[in-house]
C-alpha positions in Angstrom: 120.2 139.4 -97.3 117.6 137.4 -98.7 118.7 133.7 -98.2 116.1 132.0 -95.9 115.8 128.5 -94.4 112.5 127.7 -92.7 112.0 125.2 -90.0 108.7 124.4 -88.4 109.3 123.4 -84.8 105.8 123.2 -82.9 105.9 123.1 -79.3 102.5 122.6 -77.1 102.1 124.0 -73.6 102.7 121.6 -70.8 101.2 122.0 -67.6 104.1 120.7 -65.6 106.7 123.3 -64.6 110.2 122.3 -65.0 112.0 125.3 -63.4 112.2 127.3 -60.1 109.9 130.2 -60.8 108.9 132.1 -57.7 105.7 133.4 -56.6 104.1 136.2 -58.3 104.8 139.8 -56.5 102.6 142.7 -56.7 104.8 145.7 -57.7 102.1 148.5 -57.9 99.3 149.4 -55.6 97.4 152.3 -57.0 93.8 153.5 -57.6 94.5 154.0 -61.5 95.8 151.4 -63.9 99.4 150.7 -64.3 100.6 149.7 -67.7 103.7 147.8 -68.9 104.9 148.9 -72.4 104.4 146.8 -75.8 106.9 144.3 -76.3 109.1 146.5 -78.7 110.1 148.6 -75.5 111.8 147.0 -72.6 110.6 147.9 -69.2 113.3 146.1 -66.9 117.1 146.4 -66.8 119.7 145.2 -64.6 123.1 145.9 -63.3 125.0 143.3 -60.9 122.3 142.9 -57.9 120.4 146.0 -58.9 117.0 145.7 -60.8 115.0 148.3 -62.4 111.4 148.5 -63.7 109.5 151.3 -65.4 105.9 151.7 -66.3 102.9 153.9 -67.0 100.6 154.8 -64.2 97.2 156.5 -64.1 97.2 157.0 -60.2 97.7 160.8 -60.5 94.4 161.1 -62.6 96.6 161.3 -65.7 99.0 158.8 -67.2 102.7 159.4 -65.8 105.9 157.3 -66.0 107.0 155.6 -62.6 110.2 153.6 -61.6 111.2 151.5 -58.9 114.3 149.5 -58.1 115.3 146.5 -56.2 118.9 146.1 -54.6 118.8 142.4 -54.3 117.9 141.2 -57.6 113.9 141.4 -57.1 113.7 139.8 -53.8 112.6 143.3 -52.3 111.7 146.6 -54.0 112.2 150.2 -53.1 109.3 153.0 -53.3 107.5 153.9 -56.7 109.0 157.2 -58.3 107.2 159.6 -60.5 109.7 160.4 -63.3 107.4 162.6 -65.5 105.5 164.6 -63.0 103.3 166.6 -65.5 99.7 166.9 -65.9 99.6 165.5 -69.4 100.0 162.1 -70.9 103.3 160.2 -70.6 103.4 156.4 -71.6 105.3 153.9 -73.3 108.5 153.9 -71.4 111.6 152.0 -72.4 114.6 151.5 -70.0 118.2 150.5 -70.6 121.6 150.8 -68.8 125.2 150.4 -69.0 126.8 149.8 -65.5 125.7 152.7 -63.1 124.0 154.8 -66.0 120.4 154.4 -66.2 118.5 155.7 -69.5 114.7 155.8 -69.9 112.7 157.2 -72.9 109.0 157.6 -73.1 106.6 159.7 -75.2 104.7 162.6 -73.8 101.9 165.1 -75.3 102.7 168.2 -73.0 104.0 170.0 -76.4 100.4 169.4 -77.9 101.5 166.4 -79.5 103.4 163.3 -78.7 107.2 163.9 -78.5 110.1 161.6 -77.1 111.6 162.5 -73.8 114.4 161.3 -72.0 115.8 161.0 -68.1 118.9 159.6 -67.0 120.6 158.5 -63.6 124.5 158.4 -63.5 124.6 156.8 -59.9 122.4 153.6 -60.3 119.0 155.3 -60.1 119.5 157.1 -56.8 119.0 160.5 -58.6 117.9 161.4 -61.9 118.9 164.6 -63.9 116.1 166.8 -65.6 114.2 165.4 -68.4 115.3 166.0 -72.0 113.2 166.5 -74.9 114.5 164.5 -77.9 112.1 165.3 -80.7 110.5 168.4 -81.8 108.1 167.9 -84.8 104.2 169.0 -85.6 103.4 165.4 -85.9 103.2 162.4 -83.5 106.4 160.8 -82.1 106.1 157.7 -80.0 106.8 153.8 -79.2 110.2 154.5 -78.6 113.0 151.8 -78.2 116.4 152.1 -76.6 119.6 150.2 -76.7 123.1 150.9 -75.1 126.5 149.9 -75.8 128.8 151.4 -73.2 128.4 155.1 -73.5 126.6 155.0 -77.1 123.0 155.0 -76.9 120.8 154.0 -79.9 117.1 155.3 -80.0 114.6 154.4 -82.6 110.7 155.6 -82.6 107.8 155.6 -84.7 106.7 159.1 -86.3 103.8 160.2 -87.9 104.6 162.5 -91.1 101.9 164.1 -93.0 99.5 161.2 -92.5 102.2 158.4 -92.7 104.0 156.4 -90.2 108.0 156.0 -90.5 110.9 154.7 -88.5 113.3 157.2 -87.0 116.7 157.0 -85.3 119.0 159.2 -83.3 122.0 158.5 -81.0 124.2 159.8 -78.4 127.9 159.0 -77.9 128.3 160.3 -74.5 125.7 158.6 -72.1 122.9 161.1 -73.2 124.7 164.3 -72.6 124.1 165.2 -76.4 122.1 163.6 -79.1 122.6 163.5 -82.9 120.1 164.8 -85.3 117.0 162.8 -86.4 117.5 160.3 -89.1 114.6 158.9 -91.1 115.3 155.0 -91.4 112.2 154.1 -93.5 110.6 155.5 -96.6 107.4 153.5 -97.0 104.0 154.9 -98.2 102.2 152.3 -96.4 103.4 153.3 -92.9 106.1 151.3 -90.7 105.4 150.7 -87.3 106.6 149.5 -83.7 110.6 149.3 -84.1 112.7 147.6 -81.7 116.3 147.9 -81.4 119.5 146.0 -80.2 123.1 146.7 -80.3 126.4 144.5 -80.2 129.5 146.6 -80.2 129.0 148.7 -83.7 126.5 146.5 -85.1 123.0 148.0 -84.8 120.0 145.9 -85.4 116.4 147.4 -85.9 113.1 145.5 -86.6 109.6 146.8 -87.2 106.5 146.0 -89.3 105.1 147.4 -92.2 102.4 147.2 -95.1 104.5 147.6 -98.2 103.9 143.9 -99.0 100.1 144.2 -99.1 99.9 143.0 -95.3 101.8 143.2 -92.3 105.4 141.8 -92.4 108.4 142.0 -90.2 111.1 144.1 -91.5 114.9 144.3 -90.6 117.5 146.9 -90.9 121.1 147.2 -89.7 124.2 149.4 -89.2 127.6 147.9 -88.8 129.4 151.2 -88.1 127.4 152.4 -84.6 124.6 153.9 -86.9 126.6 156.3 -89.0 125.4 154.4 -92.1 122.4 151.8 -92.8 121.8 149.3 -95.1 119.0 148.6 -97.1 115.4 147.4 -95.4 115.0 143.6 -95.6 111.7 141.8 -95.5 111.9 138.7 -93.2 108.4 137.4 -93.3 106.6 136.0 -96.4 103.7 134.2 -95.1 100.2 134.7 -96.3 99.2 135.8 -93.0 99.8 139.0 -90.9 103.5 139.2 -89.3 103.7 141.9 -86.7 104.9 143.4 -83.2 108.3 142.2 -83.5 111.1 142.4 -81.0 114.8 142.1 -81.2 117.8 141.0 -79.0 121.5 140.1 -79.9 124.5 138.5 -78.7 127.8 138.9 -80.7 126.8 137.9 -84.2 123.8 136.0 -83.5 120.6 138.1 -83.8 117.3 137.2 -82.6 113.7 138.4 -83.4 110.2 137.4 -82.0 106.8 138.3 -83.5 103.2 136.9 -83.6 101.6 135.8 -87.0 98.4 134.9 -88.4 99.4 132.3 -91.1 97.5 129.3 -89.6 94.2 131.2 -89.3 95.1 131.8 -85.4 97.8 134.4 -83.9 100.9 132.2 -83.0 104.5 133.2 -82.0 107.3 132.7 -84.3 111.0 133.4 -84.0 113.7 134.4 -86.2 117.5 133.7 -85.9 120.7 134.8 -87.7 124.0 133.6 -86.7 125.7 135.8 -89.2 125.0 139.3 -87.9 121.7 139.5 -89.9 122.7 138.2 -93.3 120.9 134.9 -93.3 117.8 133.9 -91.2 115.9 130.7 -90.2 112.2 130.7 -88.9 110.9 128.4 -86.0 107.5 128.2 -84.8 107.3 128.5 -80.9 103.3 128.1 -80.4 100.7 126.2 -82.2 97.6 126.4 -80.1 93.9 127.1 -80.1 94.4 130.3 -78.2 95.6 133.6 -79.3 99.4 134.1 -78.7 100.6 137.8 -78.8 103.0 140.3 -78.0 106.5 138.1 -77.4 109.1 139.9 -75.4 112.5 138.5 -75.8 116.0 138.6 -74.0 119.3 137.0 -74.6 122.2 136.2 -72.5 124.9 134.0 -74.3 123.4 131.1 -75.6 120.1 131.6 -73.8 117.1 133.0 -75.7 114.1 133.7 -73.3 110.7 134.5 -74.9 107.6 135.6 -72.7 104.2 136.4 -74.3 100.3 136.1 -73.2 98.1 133.5 -74.7 94.4 132.7 -74.5 94.4 128.9 -74.7 93.2 128.5 -71.2 90.2 130.7 -71.5 91.8 134.2 -70.6 94.9 136.1 -71.0 97.7 134.0 -69.2 101.7 134.6 -69.4 103.8 131.8 -71.0 107.3 131.4 -71.5 109.6 129.6 -73.8 113.6 128.9 -73.5 116.5 128.0 -75.7 119.8 127.2 -74.2 121.5 126.9 -77.4 120.9 130.2 -79.1 117.8 129.4 -80.5 118.7 126.4 -82.3 116.3 124.1 -80.3 113.6 124.8 -77.7 112.4 123.5 -74.5 108.7 122.9 -73.8 106.6 125.9 -73.4 105.4 126.7 -70.1 102.6 128.8 -68.3 103.8 131.1 -65.6 100.5 132.5 -64.6 97.3 131.2 -63.0 94.7 133.6 -62.1 90.9 134.3 -63.4 91.9 137.8 -64.6 93.9 138.9 -67.5 97.7 138.7 -67.4 99.2 140.3 -70.4 101.8 142.5 -72.0 104.9 140.9 -70.5 108.7 142.2 -70.4 111.5 139.7 -69.7 115.0 140.0 -68.8 118.0 137.9 -68.2 120.6 139.0 -66.1 123.4 136.6 -64.6 121.6 133.5 -63.3 118.6 135.3 -62.7 115.6 135.6 -65.1 112.8 138.5 -64.5 109.4 139.1 -65.7 106.9 141.9 -65.1 103.4 142.3 -66.7 99.9 143.8 -66.5 97.4 142.0 -64.3 93.9 142.4 -63.5 93.4 140.3 -60.4 93.1 143.4 -58.1 90.2 144.8 -59.9 92.1 147.3 -61.8 95.5 146.7 -63.6 98.5 146.5 -61.6 102.2 145.5 -62.4 103.1 142.2 -61.3 106.8 140.5 -61.1 108.2 137.1 -60.8 111.6 135.7 -61.1 113.3 132.3 -61.5 116.8 133.0 -59.7 118.6 130.0 -61.7 116.4 130.4 -64.9 119.6 131.9 -66.8 121.4 128.6 -67.3 124.9 129.0 -67.8 126.7 125.9 -69.3 128.9 124.3 -66.6 130.8 121.5 -68.2 132.0 118.3 -66.2 135.0 117.6 -68.0 136.2 114.6 -65.8 134.7 112.5 -63.3 137.9 111.8 -61.9 138.0 112.8 -58.2 140.6 115.6 -57.5 142.8 115.5 -54.3 142.1 119.2 -53.7 139.9 122.3 -54.7 141.5 124.1 -57.4 141.2 127.3 -59.6 142.7 127.5 -62.9 144.0 130.1 -64.9 141.5 131.1 -67.7 142.2 130.7 -71.4 142.8 132.2 -73.6 144.1 135.2 -71.8 144.1 137.9 -72.8 140.7 137.3 -74.4 138.0 138.8 -76.5 135.2 138.6 -75.6 134.8 134.9 -74.1 137.0 132.8 -72.1 137.1 129.5 -70.3 137.5 128.9 -66.6 138.4 125.4 -65.4 138.2 124.3 -61.6 138.2 121.2 -59.5 136.0 120.2 -56.8 137.1 117.5 -54.4 133.9 116.9 -52.2 130.2 117.8 -52.5 130.0 121.6 -52.5 128.3 124.8 -53.3 130.6 126.1 -55.7 130.3 129.7 -56.7 132.7 131.6 -59.5 132.4 135.5 -58.9 133.9 138.0 -61.3 135.1 141.3 -60.2 136.3 144.6 -61.7 139.7 145.9 -60.7 137.9 148.1 -58.0 136.7 145.0 -56.2 132.9 145.4 -57.6 131.3 142.0 -58.5 130.2 142.3 -61.9 129.2 138.5 -62.8 128.5 135.2 -61.4 128.7 132.4 -64.0 128.7 129.7 -61.4 126.4 129.2 -58.3 125.3 125.5 -57.9 125.9 122.4 -55.9 128.7 120.4 -57.6 129.6 116.8 -56.9 133.4 115.8 -57.1 134.8 116.2 -60.3 136.8 118.6 -62.8 134.5 121.4 -64.3 134.7 124.4 -66.8 132.7 127.4 -67.6 132.7 130.1 -70.3 132.3 133.8 -69.6 131.3 136.2 -72.1 132.8 139.6 -71.2 130.9 141.4 -74.2 129.7 145.0 -73.1 132.2 145.2 -70.3 135.2 147.6 -70.5 138.8 146.4 -71.6 141.0 146.2 -68.4 142.0 143.5 -65.7 139.1 141.6 -64.0 139.6 139.3 -61.0 137.7 135.9 -60.5 137.2 134.2 -57.4 136.2 130.7 -56.3 133.9 130.1 -53.4 133.1 127.1 -51.7 130.1 127.1 -49.3 130.0 130.9 -49.3 134.0 131.1 -48.4 136.5 132.5 -50.8 139.3 130.2 -51.6 141.2 131.3 -54.5 141.5 134.4 -56.8 143.3 134.9 -60.1 143.6 137.7 -62.8 142.5 138.0 -66.3 142.9 140.5 -68.8 139.9 141.6 -71.7 141.3 143.5 -74.5 138.8 144.4 -77.1 
């Protein structure tokens, strides 16, 4: 795991927006400050049209974990819900979900020191079961990060042991009903900090930073058997500067890590990519600005890689964004997302279907509140025009290959200018994906759909023309 190819790709911030980001939305309105977690923890999750947000909040006189959801992909939001509801300090939440199961972890000092607590909902966030204490130590457990693959959950956190910080891991194989014993992943006398975890099938990937090389460097570790055994620690950064606060995401065999680094004498955002499940890595510089760029949040969907961070180039903290459409091989120009005179910082970003969502801390109202914005078409799905020949009629082809695992191609014909949608449903008729939703000129098209993370079984896909269903076919996903 030590073969590296270094690539320098310097991208400067433009002021012209090329995407369809909608206006900022204020999610909280409380007297106390509201806090999005650091970039190792995810504060957004989604399933179909459901979107969930978590944060820490001081409106009750102490810090509590709050949650709210949207039923329409972030267009409108429900009420704030207090999930921790105690008189102590609860903070740094992380959220993950699989279908209707929603899982939230955080750290809490009700026991005299910080421990990791957990709550879940089995009905899409309507009801939550009682909280569960996941750690029980005499020292501090905090900074949790959670990833889910179907019913298997992987949790990492930072734990203070005899004055030194180490990374720990545990898992659940039954949607959080029971949990394994704590497993120590690092053994470094100089401290290991802020872990982040991602999962694809049985491959579990963890990143963190530590000081064993004499300064802060990004490290990585993986398991290829769903967390049963772990390979050795791998150092990923070797610059003369400080590399730290890494986050991780994965799609299939391609692993993505973001972090910030001081090698140029300034804080900049960097990106690491492995296309072979963490064996070899390439590095790319995302920013090179006079301002300070901090705490990148990363989200991956198919070949789309999305990064958000905050930057002081404009004179105060603002949120910036970068997008790759080819799995991190190249990057579109960076984009500034916020324009207010107060601080905007600590973003958490999420791609879901065609939607791109982001929340962050914002001080424009005099105290820190959580703000949100979305781009309903920001997560591009590659639709290929395979022929400009004008078909005689609309037609939906059988997907190929079929059966498939996990990617299949759907071809379709469009005989006149129309808004074409391809919607995918499970066998119960519930919509689970929408890989196509755009205006088409006449022609023949194809789109690839990745069913990774779904259950094996029969799925239905339907072509809609200007909102009207026209044809439905079946496909079979077999893992």
